[in-house]
Wavefront OBJ file of the C-alpha trace (Angstrom):
o trace
v 18.253 -4.959 -13.478
v 19.514 -8.444 -14.169
v 19.501 -9.596 -10.529
v 15.889 -8.528 -10.005
v 14.860 -10.100 -13.316
v 16.411 -13.445 -12.371
v 14.840 -13.291 -8.900
v 11.509 -12.555 -10.586
v 11.903 -15.562 -12.871
v 12.564 -17.842 -9.905
v 9.629 -16.409 -7.996
v 7.355 -16.812 -11.020
v 8.316 -20.489 -11.292
v 7.698 -20.982 -7.577
v 4.265 -19.357 -7.806
v 3.348 -21.450 -10.834
v 4.452 -24.649 -9.102
v 1.883 -23.839 -6.398
v -0.917 -23.325 -8.906
v -0.800 -19.528 -8.982
v -1.039 -18.022 -12.451
v 2.012 -15.797 -12.876
v 3.551 -13.853 -15.749
v 6.733 -11.844 -16.186
v 7.487 -9.148 -18.737
v 10.011 -10.799 -21.024
v 10.446 -7.545 -22.945
v 11.645 -5.805 -19.782
v 9.634 -2.651 -20.383
v 9.430 0.231 -17.928
v 7.428 -0.274 -14.748
v 4.788 2.170 -15.982
v 4.392 0.206 -19.220
v 4.188 -3.088 -17.362
v 1.506 -1.793 -15.000
v -0.447 -0.338 -17.926
v -0.297 -3.757 -19.623
v -1.382 -5.557 -16.438
v -4.316 -3.179 -16.148
v -5.327 -3.684 -19.788
v -5.257 -7.462 -19.267
v -7.456 -7.057 -16.166
v -4.933 -8.689 -13.832
v -6.091 -8.445 -10.228
v -2.611 -8.177 -8.734
v 0.866 -7.141 -9.785
v 4.092 -7.922 -7.972
v 6.792 -5.283 -8.261
v 10.326 -6.527 -7.777
v 13.138 -4.204 -8.796
v 16.721 -3.762 -7.679
v 15.719 -1.564 -4.717
v 13.119 -4.036 -3.509
v 15.491 -6.958 -3.958
v 18.184 -5.188 -1.932
v 15.641 -4.627 0.863
v 14.379 -8.224 0.701
v 10.831 -7.230 -0.164
v 8.356 -7.269 -3.013
v 5.537 -4.811 -3.539
v 2.101 -6.319 -4.076
v -0.184 -3.949 -5.969
v -3.944 -4.352 -6.104
v -4.715 -3.317 -9.667
v -8.343 -2.387 -8.923
v -7.585 0.362 -6.422
v -3.810 0.866 -6.951
v -3.094 0.148 -3.284
v 0.342 -1.282 -2.641
v 1.901 -3.074 0.292
v 5.408 -4.278 0.959
v 5.845 -7.967 1.709
v 8.990 -9.854 2.694
v 10.200 -12.013 -0.216
v 9.769 -15.148 1.878
v 6.105 -14.308 2.502
v 5.034 -13.541 -1.066
v 3.829 -17.062 -1.847
v 1.553 -17.196 1.202
v 0.294 -13.644 0.550
v -0.656 -14.413 -3.050
v -2.087 -17.856 -2.291
v -4.901 -16.327 -0.225
l 1 2 3 4 5 6 7 8 9 10 11 12 13 14 15 16 17 18 19 20 21 22 23 24 25 26 27 28 29 30 31 32 33 34 35 36 37 38 39 40 41 42 43 44 45 46 47 48 49 50 51 52 53 54 55 56 57 58 59 60 61 62 63 64 65 66 67 68 69 70 71 72 73 74 75 76 77 78 79 80 81 82 83
């Protein structure tokens, strides 16, 4: 949704300002398509932020190598991804 997309844009800019390479799907494809693309590009990590996650104040960090996911508070995402 629009709110999650805008929150994602802000988060992407914040990550980039701290030297973390970050991308967002400007085409707004389905989650499955986005994860397939991230896998094909050999991204190590994906951050999932949809309307449900935004409402709960969390993001889901997905390790693309083993598909493990963990929920992280939105305020902690930068420190989690900086490690």
